[in-house]
N, C-alpha and C positions, 0 to 999 in steps of 0.2 A: 343342102346336102345333109343326110342323116348321119349322126354320130354313131360309132359302133362301140361295143363293150367287148373286151377280150378276157379270156379266162387266164389262169395262172400259166398255162403252157403256151400262150400266145395265139391260140385259136379263137377266131371271132365267134361269139356265142349269141349275138343278137344286136338289134338296134335300140338305142336309147330313145329315139324319137321317130316312131313309125309314121308313115303316110300311106294312103291307099296304094301307092306305087310299090310299097314293100308288102308283098303278099306271099304267104300268109302273115298276118300280124303276129309278132312275137314280143316278148318282154324280157328285160334283164334285171328289173327291179319292180317291186309291187308295194302297194299300200296294204295295211293289214288291220282288221278289226275282229273282235270276238264278242259274242253275246250269249247270255244264258237265259232260258225261259223254262218255267215249270221245273226248277231244280232246287236242290238244297246244297249250300256250300260249294258252289261251282267256281272253279279256278282254271284258267287257261294261261299257260306260259309259252310265249313265242318270241324269239329274237330279243331276249332279255327283258321283256315286259310281261307283267301279270295282269290279266283281265279277269273280271268277275267280282265276287263278293269279298268282303273283309273277314267275315266270320264263318266258321264251319257249319253253323246252324242257320245262317241267313238264307231266306227263301227268295228265289227269283220268280216273280209272277208269270202267269201264262201270257202269250202274245196277245190274246183277246182282251186283256186288261189295259192295253196301251191304246192311245189315240193313233190313228194312221194305219196304213196297211203294213203287212209283214215286210214287204219290199222297202218301204219308207223307214222302217225301224233299223234295218241292217246297214251299217256304215263302216268305214275303215278310217280310223283316226291316226294311226301310226304310218307315216309316209316314208317312201323311199327305202324300203327294206330290200337289201341286196338278195338276189336269188342265189342260194337258198340257205337260210339258217337251219339248225337242227330241227327235227320234228316238233310240232306243238305238243306240249304235255297237258293233258286234260284230266282233272280229278273232280268228281262230283257225286252227288247222290240223286237218283231219280226221285220223282215225287212220292213213290212208294217207300222211300227210305233205303233202298239198296245202293251200296257203294259201287262206284265204277272208276276205272282209271284207264286211260288210253293215250297212245302216242299217235298223232296224225301227221304223216309225212307229206307236207305240202310239196316238196321237191318231187316226190313220186307221183302225186296227183297231177302236177303240171310238168311232167317230165319232158314234154315236147316244147314247152315254153310258149305255146300258142295262146293268144288272147281269145277268150271265149266271148262271143257276141252273137247277135241275131240280125245283123245288118248285112244284106247282100253287098258284095264288092261294088257293084254298079250304083248303089245308093249312097256310098260314102263320098263325102265332099273331098275333092282333090286339093292337094297342096296344104292341108291342115295337119299339124302334128297330133298324133294320138298319144295321150299321156299314159302314165303308169296305171295299170288296172288295179282294182281293189280285190283283195282276197279276203273273204269273210268267213269265219268259222262260227257256227251256231250250235249250241247245245240246247236241245229241246226235249226235256224229260229223259228218255232213254236213247235218243237219236242225235248223232252228230252229222251236220250238213256242212259242206264247204262249197261256197259260191264264188263266182267271179262277176264283177261289174266293171265294165269299161265305158268310158265316155267316147262315143263314136259320133263324130260330126257327120251330118247328113246333107245331101244336096237339097232336099225339100224340108220345109218346116213340118214338124210333127203335129203341131196345132195350128191350123190355118189362121193367119193374121197375127200370131204371136211370134214376133221377131226373135225371141229368146228360146225358141223351141227347135232350133236346127241341129238336134242331136238325139241320140238314144243312149240310154244307160241301163239296159235290161239286166236284171239279176238272173244269172245263169247257174243252175245247179251243176257242180262239177263232180261231187262225190257225196255219198251218204252211207251211214252204217248205223244200225240199231243194235243196242247192247242189252 
């Protein structure tokens, strides 16, 4: 049986452990990660944690300088953030040296609390809990992107013969803005 999470006024706001029987899939807490690419002095503060560089003149290299794909680089290391802390505060300079500052309201982006994924309901394995999704904020030069990644167990292996590939964890763009 799925556990529920209640808001301050006693109203049920979502399930802590979704299964395919709970449709649409929603979340009451999330993991969070933030990454800076092609920026100078990039800092992101969210839920009491600061992500990014230590110095105002520190340069974040472009995505192309890293090994692995863009999707592989983006991860969420701060787990079980309650929905929702105040907006993420982002302060950075784009690679041309222009200063930027923005507040990114994660609560507004995910106002419906639906887990974003690309797996059709009929392809999701039954009876398996779906864990907290990752919310990932990326600053890339002048653009801020917010993604969601959810571990969705599938009925079929995604790589035939690989018993560890019974899931999808697609990176789904939820919001973007260029400054």
